[in-house]
C-alpha positions in Angstrom: 0.0 0.0 0.0 2.8 2.5 0.9 4.3 1.8 -2.5 1.3 2.3 -4.4 0.7 5.5 -2.5 4.2 6.6 -3.2 3.8 5.7 -6.9 0.5 7.9 -7.1 2.1 10.7 -5.3 5.0 10.7 -7.6 2.7 10.7 -10.5 0.7 13.6 -9.2 3.9 15.4 -8.8 5.0 14.7 -12.4 1.5 16.0 -13.6 1.7 19.1 -11.5 5.2 19.9 -12.7 4.0 19.4 -16.3 1.1 21.5 -15.7 3.2 24.3 -14.2 5.7 24.3 -17.1 4.9 26.8 -20.0 6.8 26.5 -23.3 6.2 29.7 -25.5 6.9 29.6 -29.1 9.0 32.4 -30.8 7.0 35.4 -31.9 4.3 34.9 -29.3 3.8 36.1 -25.7 1.3 34.6 -23.1 -0.3 36.6 -20.5 -0.2 34.9 -17.0 -3.2 35.4 -14.6 -3.3 34.7 -10.9 -6.8 33.7 -9.9 -8.0 35.6 -13.0 -6.0 38.8 -12.4 -3.1 39.5 -14.7 0.3 39.4 -13.2 3.1 38.8 -15.8 4.1 37.9 -19.3 5.5 34.6 -20.3 8.1 35.2 -23.0 9.4 32.8 -25.6 11.1 29.9 -24.2 10.8 28.0 -20.9 8.6 29.3 -18.3 7.5 27.9 -14.8 4.3 29.0 -13.1 2.6 26.9 -10.4 -0.5 25.3 -11.8 -3.8 25.8 -10.2 -2.6 29.2 -9.0 -1.5 30.6 -12.3 -2.8 30.0 -15.6 -2.4 31.3 -19.4 -4.8 34.1 -20.0 -4.3 35.0 -23.7 -1.7 33.9 -26.3 -0.8 37.1 -28.2 0.9 37.0 -31.7 3.6 39.6 -31.5 4.6 39.2 -35.2 3.6 41.8 -37.9 0.2 40.8 -39.3 -1.9 41.6 -42.3 -5.7 42.1 -42.1 -7.6 42.1 -45.2 -10.3 44.9 -45.6 -13.5 43.5 -47.5 -15.0 45.5 -50.2 -17.0 48.5 -49.2 -19.5 50.7 -51.0 -18.6 54.3 -50.6 -20.2 57.6 -51.8 -17.8 60.2 -52.8 -18.2 64.0 -52.2 -19.6 64.4 -55.6 -22.2 61.6 -55.2 -20.4 58.8 -57.2 -20.7 55.3 -55.9 -17.4 53.3 -55.8 -16.3 50.1 -54.5 -13.0 49.7 -52.7 -11.1 47.3 -50.6 -7.5 47.3 -48.9 -5.2 45.7 -46.5 -3.8 46.8 -43.0 -0.5 45.9 -41.8 0.0 46.0 -37.9 2.1 44.7 -35.0 1.2 44.1 -31.3 3.8 46.0 -29.2 2.3 45.6 -25.8 0.6 42.3 -25.1 -1.3 43.1 -22.0 -3.1 46.0 -23.6 -3.8 44.1 -26.8 -5.2 41.2 -24.6 -7.2 43.3 -22.0 -7.9 46.9 -23.5 -10.0 45.7 -26.5 -12.4 42.8 -26.8 -11.9 40.9 -30.2 -8.9 42.8 -31.5 -9.1 41.9 -35.2 -12.8 42.8 -35.4 -12.1 46.1 -33.7 -9.3 46.8 -36.2 -11.6 45.9 -39.3 -14.4 48.1 -38.1 -12.1 51.0 -37.4 -10.6 50.9 -40.8 -13.8 50.5 -42.7 -15.5 53.5 -40.9 -12.5 55.7 -41.5 -12.1 54.6 -45.0 -15.7 55.8 -45.7 -14.9 59.1 -43.8 -11.7 59.8 -45.8 -12.8 58.9 -49.2 -16.4 60.1 -48.7 -14.9 63.8 -48.3 -13.1 63.6 -51.6 -14.2 63.8 -55.3 -14.2 60.9 -57.7 -11.1 62.1 -59.4 -9.3 62.7 -56.1 -10.1 59.2 -55.0 -8.6 57.7 -58.2 -5.5 60.1 -58.4 -4.6 60.4 -54.8 -4.1 56.9 -53.3 -1.1 58.0 -51.5 -2.8 60.7 -49.8 -5.7 58.3 -48.8 -3.3 55.8 -47.5 -1.3 58.4 -45.3 -4.5 60.0 -43.9 -5.8 56.4 -43.0 -2.5 55.5 -41.5 -2.5 58.6 -39.2 -6.0 58.3 -37.9 -6.0 54.4 -37.4 -2.6 54.5 -35.7 -3.7 57.2 -33.4 -6.9 55.3 -32.5 -5.1 52.0 -31.9 -2.3 53.3 -29.7 -4.3 52.6 -26.5 -4.5 48.9 -27.6 -0.9 48.4 -27.7 -0.8 48.3 -31.4 1.3 50.0 -34.1 -0.4 50.3 -37.6 2.6 50.1 -39.9 0.9 50.5 -43.4 -2.6 50.9 -44.8 -3.0 50.3 -48.5 -5.9 50.6 -50.8 -5.9 47.6 -53.2 -8.6 48.6 -55.7 -11.0 51.3 -56.5 -13.9 50.3 -58.8 -16.2 53.1 -60.1 -19.7 52.1 -61.8 -19.6 51.0 -65.3 -21.3 54.3 -66.7 -18.7 56.4 -65.0 -16.0 54.1 -66.4 -17.4 54.6 -69.9 -17.6 58.3 -69.4 -13.9 58.4 -68.2 -12.9 56.5 -71.2 -14.5 59.0 -73.6 -13.0 61.8 -71.5 -9.7 60.3 -71.9 -10.2 59.8 -75.6 -11.3 63.4 -76.1 -8.2 64.5 -74.0 -5.9 62.5 -76.1 -7.6 63.9 -79.3 -7.1 67.4 -78.0 -3.5 66.7 -77.2 -3.0 65.4 -80.8 -4.7 68.4 -82.3 -2.4 70.7 -80.2 0.6 68.8 -81.3 -0.5 69.0 -84.8 -1.2 72.7 -84.6 2.2 73.3 -83.1 3.9 71.2 -85.8 2.2 73.3 -88.5 3.0 76.4 -86.7 6.6 75.5 -86.5 6.6 74.6 -90.1 5.1 77.9 -91.3 7.6 79.7 -89.1 10.5 77.7 -90.7 9.0 78.2 -94.1 8.7 82.0 -93.5 12.2 82.1 -92.1 13.3 80.3 -95.2 11.5 82.7 -97.5 12.9 85.6 -95.6 16.4 84.4 -96.0 15.8 83.7 -99.5 14.5 87.2 -100.2 17.3 88.7 -98.3 19.7 86.7 -100.5 18.0 87.8 -103.6 18.1 91.4 -102.5 21.7 91.1 -101.7 22.3 89.6 -105.0 20.3 92.2 -106.8 22.2 94.9 -105.0 25.5 93.2 -105.9 24.4 93.0 -109.4 23.3 96.7 -109.5 26.5 97.6 -108.0 28.4 95.7 -110.8 26.2 97.1 -113.7 26.7 100.5 -112.2 30.4 99.9 -112.1 30.2 98.7 -115.7 28.2 101.5 -116.9 30.5 103.9 -115.1 33.6 102.4 -116.7 31.7 102.3 -120.2 30.9 106.0 -119.7 34.4 106.7 -118.7 35.6 105.0 -121.8 32.9 106.7 -123.9 33.9 110.1 -122.4 37.6 109.3 -123.2 36.8 108.2 -126.7 34.7 111.4 -127.3 37.4 113.5 -125.8 40.0 111.9 -128.1 37.6 112.2 -131.2 36.8 115.9 -130.2 40.6 116.6 -130.0 41.0 114.8 -133.3 38.3 116.9 -134.8 39.8 120.2 -133.2 43.1 119.2 -134.8 41.4 118.9 -138.1 41.1 115.1 -138.6 37.5 114.4 -140.1 38.0 110.7 -139.8 37.1 111.0 -136.2 33.5 112.0 -137.3 33.4 109.2 -139.6 33.9 106.9 -136.7 30.8 108.0 -134.8 28.6 108.1 -137.8 29.7 104.6 -138.9 29.0 103.4 -135.4 25.4 104.8 -135.2 24.8 103.7 -138.8 25.8 100.0 -138.0 23.5 100.1 -134.9 20.6 101.3 -137.0 21.1 98.5 -139.6 21.2 96.1 -136.8 17.8 97.2 -135.3 16.3 97.2 -138.7 17.6 93.7 -139.4 16.2 92.4 -136.2 12.8 94.1 -136.2 9.8 91.6 -135.5 7.6 93.3 -138.0 9.9 92.7 -141.2 9.1 89.4 -142.9 11.2 89.9 -146.2 13.8 92.7 -146.5 15.3 93.9 -149.8 18.3 95.8 -148.4 20.6 96.7 -151.5 23.3 98.4 -149.2 26.9 97.9 -150.1 30.0 98.7 -148.4 30.7 101.6 -150.9 27.4 103.3 -149.9 28.4 103.2 -146.2 31.8 104.6 -147.1 30.2 107.3 -149.4 27.9 108.3 -146.5 30.9 108.7 -144.2 32.7 110.6 -146.7 29.9 113.0 -147.2 29.5 113.6 -143.5 33.3 114.1 -143.3 33.0 116.8 -146.0 30.4 118.5 -143.8 32.7 118.3 -140.9 35.5 119.7 -143.0 33.3 122.7 -144.0 32.3 123.3 -140.5 35.7 123.2 -139.2 36.6 126.0 -141.9 40.0 124.4 -142.5 41.5 123.5 -146.0 44.7 122.2 -144.9 43.2 119.2 -143.1 44.1 115.9 -144.4 40.7 114.6 -145.4 40.5 112.0 -148.0 37.6 112.5 -150.6 35.4 109.5 -150.8 35.4 107.3 -153.8 32.8 107.6 -156.4 29.5 105.6 -155.6 29.0 102.5 -157.5 25.4 101.6 -158.5 23.7 98.8 -157.2 22.6 95.8 -159.2 18.9 97.1 -159.1 19.6 100.9 -160.0 19.2 102.3 -163.5 22.1 104.1 -165.2 20.5 107.4 -165.2 19.9 107.4 -161.3 
């Protein structure tokens, strides 16, 4: 009997010691209660708390956790209905507060996020909700983190996963985007045409400037040529005048012959002349020059000048003998 009693006593001791040993896994903390009142924290590893007097109250996960926010129907400031969902990243920093300051921690965080999500996005226009996700995330993070601080939590991130406007608004946005892109294309086309016209005008301007410079250079060259021609003509006239003053009538013959040749050239190139019978011989030209020379000789009143009389004029093939 004594041996049996000792065996049962030893068995009870083993069971008691086993119930008093608490092995806590890494990433968790257990709250230890003494007759229902929180006394201490059992940290990861081996912990011993006498059974029947101490027991584990809550097993708190100390790792960073992700809470999925289900889809919510939200009315924006401009009365547009949108559907949105998101995720929340949080971590428990104070296990006793997370265990005893709030009942059902996950449900509390979920309701807190959904209500603040409606508040934040409901105060913005549809365009703002679609284009300012970072601002929405930042505002939600600030509000939720402040609200959960008494619970021993740290909200690390709040992210909006998706925003879904109604189908009619999506179609209107697509039309608006198409119109905006067509507007940009038209603006680019207009700017291209404007740039092309400017370049074309600049080219024409440069061309006109170059043409004007060319005409100016040509006019300068023409004026220079006429000036030299006038100088040559003046010099020739001076020399002829000097020759006439000296009594040489051949100088007059030079000018008369020159004008005569020009007149014959114009007559021959006249566009109105179809057929020309021009019985002019070289002797007629010489005779004419000789007659003019005689007139110059008489005008000079000098008999000592060495003026050669013109040879007798020969009749042409179509003239009669008595003419």
